[in-house]
C-alpha positions in Angstrom: -16.5 -87.0 6.2 -19.5 -84.2 4.0 -20.9 -81.1 5.3 -24.7 -81.5 6.4 -27.9 -79.3 6.6 -29.5 -79.1 9.7 -32.3 -77.4 10.9 -31.4 -75.3 14.1 -32.5 -76.4 17.1 -35.7 -78.2 15.4 -36.0 -81.9 16.6 -35.2 -83.0 12.7 -32.4 -84.9 11.3 -29.7 -83.6 8.7 -29.5 -84.1 5.3 -26.5 -84.4 3.1 -25.2 -81.0 2.0 -24.2 -83.1 -1.6 -28.4 -84.4 -1.5 -29.2 -80.7 -1.1 -27.7 -79.6 -4.0 -28.6 -82.2 -6.2 -32.4 -81.5 -5.7 -31.8 -77.9 -6.4 -29.8 -78.5 -9.7 -32.5 -80.4 -10.9 -35.4 -78.2 -10.2 -33.2 -75.5 -11.9 -33.0 -77.9 -15.3 -36.4 -78.1 -14.8 -37.3 -74.5 -14.8 -35.2 -73.9 -18.1 -36.8 -76.4 -19.8 -40.4 -74.8 -18.6 -39.3 -71.2 -19.4 -37.7 -72.2 -22.9 -40.7 -74.1 -23.6 -43.1 -71.0 -22.9 -40.5 -67.8 -24.5 -39.3 -67.2 -21.7 -36.1 -66.3 -19.9 -35.3 -68.7 -16.8 -35.4 -66.9 -13.1 -32.7 -67.1 -10.9 -32.4 -69.6 -7.4 -31.1 -67.9 -4.7 -30.0 -70.3 -2.0 -29.0 -68.9 1.3 -26.3 -70.6 3.5 -25.8 -70.5 7.2 -22.5 -72.0 7.4 -20.9 -73.1 10.6 -18.3 -74.9 9.4 -14.9 -74.8 10.1 -12.2 -73.8 6.6 -12.2 -76.9 5.8 -15.7 -77.9 5.8 -16.3 -74.5 3.6 -14.1 -75.3 1.5 -15.6 -78.3 0.9 -18.5 -76.5 0.5 -17.8 -74.8 -1.9 -16.1 -77.9 -4.1 -19.6 -79.6 -4.0 -21.5 -76.6 -5.4 -19.1 -76.6 -8.4 -19.0 -80.3 -8.8 -22.7 -80.6 -8.8 -23.3 -77.2 -10.0 -20.9 -76.3 -12.2 -21.9 -73.6 -14.6 -25.2 -73.1 -13.5 -23.2 -71.6 -10.4 -22.7 -67.7 -10.2 -19.4 -67.1 -9.1 -18.6 -64.3 -10.7 -20.1 -61.0 -11.8 -22.0 -60.4 -14.5 -20.7 -57.0 -15.0 -16.9 -56.8 -14.0 -15.6 -54.0 -12.1 -19.3 -52.3 -11.8 -21.3 -51.9 -8.2 -24.9 -51.1 -10.0 -27.1 -54.1 -9.4 -28.0 -56.0 -12.0 -31.6 -57.4 -13.7 -33.3 -61.1 -13.2 -32.8 -61.5 -17.2 -29.6 -61.0 -16.9 -28.9 -63.3 -14.0 -31.2 -65.7 -16.0 -31.4 -69.2 -14.8 -28.1 -69.0 -12.0 -27.4 -70.0 -8.9 -26.9 -67.2 -6.6 -25.5 -68.0 -3.1 -25.8 -65.4 0.0 -22.6 -66.1 1.9 -22.3 -64.4 5.3 -20.3 -61.9 5.5 -18.8 -60.5 9.2 -19.1 -57.0 9.9 -16.1 -55.6 12.5 -17.2 -55.8 16.0 -20.1 -58.2 14.8 -22.9 -58.9 17.9 -23.2 -62.9 18.0 -27.0 -63.2 17.3 -27.6 -66.6 17.5 -29.8 -66.1 21.5 -31.1 -63.2 20.0 -35.1 -63.6 20.4 -35.3 -67.4 20.8 -38.7 -68.1 22.4 -41.2 -70.3 21.0 -44.7 -68.9 20.3 -45.5 -72.5 20.4 -46.3 -74.8 23.6 -44.7 -77.9 23.6 -44.4 -80.4 27.2 -41.6 -80.2 29.6 -40.0 -83.3 28.0 -40.1 -81.1 24.5 -38.6 -77.8 26.7 -35.6 -80.1 28.1 -35.0 -81.2 24.4 -35.1 -78.1 23.2 -32.9 -76.6 25.9 -30.2 -79.5 25.1 -30.4 -79.1 21.5 -29.7 -74.7 21.8 -26.9 -75.7 24.5 -25.1 -78.2 22.3 -25.6 -75.7 19.1 -24.3 -72.5 20.9 -21.3 -74.6 22.4 -20.9 -75.9 18.5 -20.9 -72.5 17.5 -18.6 -71.1 19.7 -15.8 -73.3 18.2 -16.2 -71.9 14.8 -14.7 -69.0 14.1 -16.0 -66.3 12.4 -14.2 -66.9 8.9 -15.5 -67.4 5.7 -12.7 -68.8 3.3 -12.3 -66.1 0.5 -12.9 -69.4 -1.8 -16.7 -69.3 -0.8 -16.9 -65.5 0.0 -15.9 -65.3 -3.5 -19.8 -66.9 -4.5 -21.3 -64.3 -2.7 -21.2 -62.4 -5.3 -24.3 -60.1 -5.5 -26.0 -61.4 -1.5 -23.2 -60.9 1.2 -25.2 -61.8 4.2 -24.9 -58.7 6.9 -26.6 -59.3 10.1 -26.7 -55.5 11.4 -24.9 -54.2 14.2 -26.7 -51.2 14.6 -29.0 -49.1 12.3 -27.2 -47.2 9.5 -28.2 -49.9 7.2 -32.4 -47.7 7.2 -30.9 -44.8 8.2 -28.1 -44.2 5.9 -29.2 -46.7 3.1 -26.2 -49.6 3.6 -24.8 -50.8 7.1 -21.2 -49.3 8.3 -18.3 -50.9 6.3 -20.3 -53.2 4.5 -19.7 -54.5 1.5 -21.7 -53.1 -1.7 -23.9 -55.9 -2.2 -25.1 -56.4 1.1 -28.2 -58.6 1.9 -30.0 -57.5 5.4 -30.4 -60.7 7.0 -32.4 -60.3 10.2 -34.9 -62.0 12.3 -38.2 -61.4 12.5 -38.1 -60.2 16.2 -35.4 -57.9 15.4 -36.3 -56.2 12.2 -40.2 -55.9 13.5 -38.7 -54.0 16.5 -37.7 -51.4 14.0 -40.7 -51.2 11.6 -42.9 -49.3 14.4 -41.0 -45.8 13.7 -38.9 -46.5 11.0 -41.0 -48.4 8.7 -41.0 -46.1 5.4 -37.0 -46.1 5.6 -36.7 -49.9 5.8 -39.2 -49.5 2.7 -36.8 -47.5 0.8 -33.7 -49.2 2.2 -35.2 -52.4 0.5 -35.9 -50.7 -2.8 -32.2 -50.5 -3.6 -30.9 -53.3 -2.0 -32.2 -57.5 -0.7 -33.3 -58.2 2.5 -34.1 -61.8 4.6 -36.1 -61.9 7.2 -36.0 -65.3 9.5 -37.8 -66.8 11.9 -37.3 -66.2 15.7 -35.2 -69.2 17.0 -36.8 -72.8 18.7 -39.8 -73.0 16.4 -39.6 -77.0 16.7 -43.7 -76.9 15.6 -42.2 -75.4 12.5 -44.9 -72.7 12.9 -44.1 -69.9 10.9 -43.5 -66.0 10.9 -46.5 -64.0 9.6 -45.0 -62.5 5.9 -47.8 -59.6 5.0 -46.0 -57.1 7.0 -42.4 -58.1 6.1 -43.9 -57.8 2.5 -45.3 -54.3 3.0 -42.0 -52.9 3.7 -40.5 -54.6 0.7 -38.8 -57.4 2.2 -37.8 -59.8 -0.8 -37.2 -63.1 1.8 -39.3 -64.2 4.2 -38.0 -67.7 5.2 -40.5 -70.1 6.0 -40.7 -73.9 6.8 -42.9 -76.0 4.8 -43.6 -78.7 7.0 -46.9 -77.3 7.3 -49.7 -75.9 5.3 -50.5 -73.4 7.7 -51.7 -69.4 7.2 -48.6 -68.0 6.5 -47.5 -70.9 4.0 -51.3 -70.1 2.2 -50.5 -66.3 1.8 -47.6 -67.4 0.7 -49.2 -69.5 -2.1 -51.6 -66.7 -2.9 -49.0 -64.6 -3.9 -46.1 -67.0 -5.8 -48.7 -69.7 -6.8 -48.0 -69.7 -11.0 -45.3 -67.1 -10.7 -41.5 -67.8 -11.3 -41.0 -67.6 -7.8 -40.7 -63.4 -8.4 -43.7 -61.0 -7.8 -43.2 -57.3 -8.7 -43.5 -55.5 -5.6 -46.1 -52.7 -5.1 -45.4 -49.4 -6.5 -44.9 -47.2 -3.5 -42.1 -49.9 -2.3 -39.9 -49.7 -5.5 -37.4 -47.2 -6.2 -39.3 -44.4 -6.8 -41.6 -44.8 -4.1 -42.8 -43.5 -1.0 -42.0 -46.2 0.8 -45.8 -46.1 2.4 -48.3 -48.6 1.1 -51.3 -46.6 2.1 -50.2 -42.9 1.3 -53.0 -42.2 -1.6 -54.8 -45.3 -0.7 -58.5 -45.1 -2.2 -60.7 -46.5 0.7 -63.0 -49.5 -0.6 -65.7 -51.6 0.1 -65.3 -55.6 -0.4 -68.7 -57.2 -0.4 -68.0 -61.3 -0.7 -71.1 -63.3 -1.4 -70.6 -66.9 -0.4 -72.8 -69.4 -2.4 -72.3 -72.8 -1.3 -69.6 -75.4 -1.7 -69.3 -78.7 -3.2 -67.3 -81.6 -2.3 -66.3 -80.9 1.3 -64.0 -83.4 2.2 -64.5 -85.4 5.2 -61.6 -85.6 8.3 -60.6 -89.0 8.8 -63.3 -91.4 10.5 -66.1 -88.4 10.0 -69.8 -89.1 8.7 -71.1 -86.4 6.9 -74.0 -86.4 8.5 -71.4 -85.3 11.9 -70.6 -82.1 9.6 -71.9 -78.9 10.4 -70.1 -76.6 8.1 -69.6 -72.8 7.8 -67.0 -70.1 6.4 -65.0 -67.9 7.9 -63.1 -65.2 6.0 -60.1 -63.2 6.5 -58.9 -59.8 5.0 -55.6 -59.2 6.1 -53.4 -56.4 4.9 -50.2 -55.0 6.1 -50.1 -51.5 8.5 -47.9 -49.0 8.1 -46.3 -49.0 11.3 -44.9 -52.9 10.6 -48.2 -54.5 11.9 -51.3 -56.7 10.5 -54.4 -55.6 9.6 -57.3 -58.8 10.3 -60.5 -58.5 10.2 -62.8 -61.9 10.3 -66.1 -62.2 8.7 -68.1 -65.5 8.9 -71.2 -67.1 7.6 -73.9 -69.0 9.9 -73.7 -72.6 10.3 -75.3 -74.6 7.5 -78.0 -76.9 9.2 -80.4 -79.0 7.2 -84.0 -78.9 7.9 -84.7 -80.2 11.8 -88.0 -81.8 11.7 -87.8 -85.4 10.6 -90.0 -85.7 7.8 -88.1 -82.6 6.3 -84.6 -84.0 6.9 -83.7 -85.1 3.6 -84.8 -81.7 2.0 -81.9 -80.0 0.4 -78.1 -80.6 -0.3 -75.8 -82.5 3.0 -73.6 -81.0 4.4 -71.0 -81.9 1.8 -73.0 -79.6 -0.4 -73.3 -77.1 2.0 -75.5 -73.8 0.2 -75.4 -70.4 2.5 -75.9 -67.3 0.1 -74.8 -64.7 2.8 -72.5 -61.5 1.7 -69.5 -60.3 4.1 -68.5 -57.0 3.9 -65.2 -55.1 4.8 -64.0 -51.4 4.1 -60.3 -50.7 4.1 -57.5 -48.5 2.4 -57.0 -50.6 -0.5 -53.4 -51.3 -1.7 -51.6 -53.8 -3.4 -51.1 -56.4 -0.5 -54.2 -57.2 0.5 -55.3 -60.8 1.1 -58.0 -62.6 1.6 -58.2 -66.2 3.7 -61.4 -68.7 3.5 -61.4 -71.5 5.7 -64.3 -74.3 5.5 -64.8 -75.7 9.3 -67.1 -77.4 11.2 -69.1 -76.1 14.1 -68.5 -79.0 16.9 -69.8 -79.1 20.0 -67.3 -79.3 23.1 -64.4 -78.9 20.7 -61.7 -77.4 18.8 -63.7 -76.8 15.2 -62.2 -78.7 13.1 -60.9 -77.1 9.1 -61.8 -78.7 6.2 -60.1 -77.0 3.6 -58.4 -73.9 2.5 -57.8 -71.0 0.6 -55.9 -67.4 0.3 -55.6 -65.0 -2.8 -54.6 -62.0 -3.3 -57.0 -59.7 -4.1 -54.9 -57.7 -7.2 -55.5 -60.8 -8.5 -58.7 -61.3 -8.2 -61.6 -60.6 -10.7 -64.7 -59.3 -9.9 -68.3 -61.8 -10.4 -68.7 -64.9 -9.4 -65.6 -67.4 -9.1 -64.6 -70.8 -8.0 -62.1 -70.7 -5.6 -60.1 -74.3 -5.6 -59.8 -75.3 -2.1 -56.9 -77.0 -0.7 -56.5 -79.9 2.0 -54.3 -79.1 5.3 -51.6 -80.1 3.5 -51.6 -77.6 0.8 -53.1 -80.3 -1.9 -55.7 -80.0 -4.1 -59.1 -81.1 -3.4 -62.1 -81.8 -5.0 -63.8 -79.1 -3.2 -64.8 -75.2 -4.5 -66.6 -72.1 -3.2 -68.7 -70.7 -5.3 -68.2 -66.5 -4.2 -68.7 -63.3 -6.1 -66.4 -60.5 -5.3 -67.7 -57.0 -5.8 -65.4 -54.7 -4.9 -66.5 -50.5 -4.8 -65.2 -47.1 -3.7 -66.5 -46.3 -0.2 -68.7 -43.8 -0.7 
């Protein structure tokens, strides 16, 4: 029997590990072709292995990775006997594996902060508890041993779950490997960010950090990545099953890139570690003119829609939190008088012509999230289309913003807005 990939405590089935490797191989080959056509070097892919296999299972993992990925797999250092970090260009299109590295006297983190932020029925709670109990029981029978063949593959990403604060106080975990990758839960990291965000940022300017969602998220709700991007976390693990706010912001940062985006200067090696340091005070005026081809929910008539736009400006705070300020337009209505009811555009082509305004401390991780919603009576207002943009990427002036549906797919809907960014007086 070959190893299978599961999804923690969630109520989903599993897939063969070999099938996952084959998909990754095909993506690597596709990206290499695209990069070559554009005269660029291919970017590496990092694969996170949360390994719960015994020695025989680990050996099979290694065999499958070698069989499927062949020379695409990074199995030896680029520069032997050199403890300095390599560049993305040096790694090229290699597949780099994150492999667990167990520190001496490491605590079991399987039960840390696993409460869910989503509600569920009693039956779902029972299923969660059963799944968790089975998972923990199985984990107890799995020894904390990484066989040498697997450990060797963690060339530049030896995944360490921190046992104390040495990783950001001293710059590396005690007894940790030279190419460590701090692997920490969102709640575990958040508990340190309020008082030590700058130290964490400076660690992340020199080493990798992966933050993963707290457990029991059976609804696939995600962590909010902005606060963790704000301290330089390179990898925010997100569930891709739903295109919620976190995935929309992830799309705003990474869409159209090879998967890697340069950090803000303050979060790089010679930076202060504090995004707001010397940040200018700015004013954003966003004029929302109108939208075209607003998608209709299934079973709805255009005459039932009362569309409006909500826009939120989001950015990381210095204490590791998330700053969010929401503005919204009025609800679009056609004339209510019978003899004027056909005057003007319909609800699927609304016109607002309103200006929304924010004043904020600018940095390179400011996002604007836009939702077209319907003001429904006596029920939750449904979201009709969504978009998120990174303000750094935006050109001033009038722009058509492509709107996506709630699965992240393109629609024929676009929102006409004007971005006006000025220094505050």
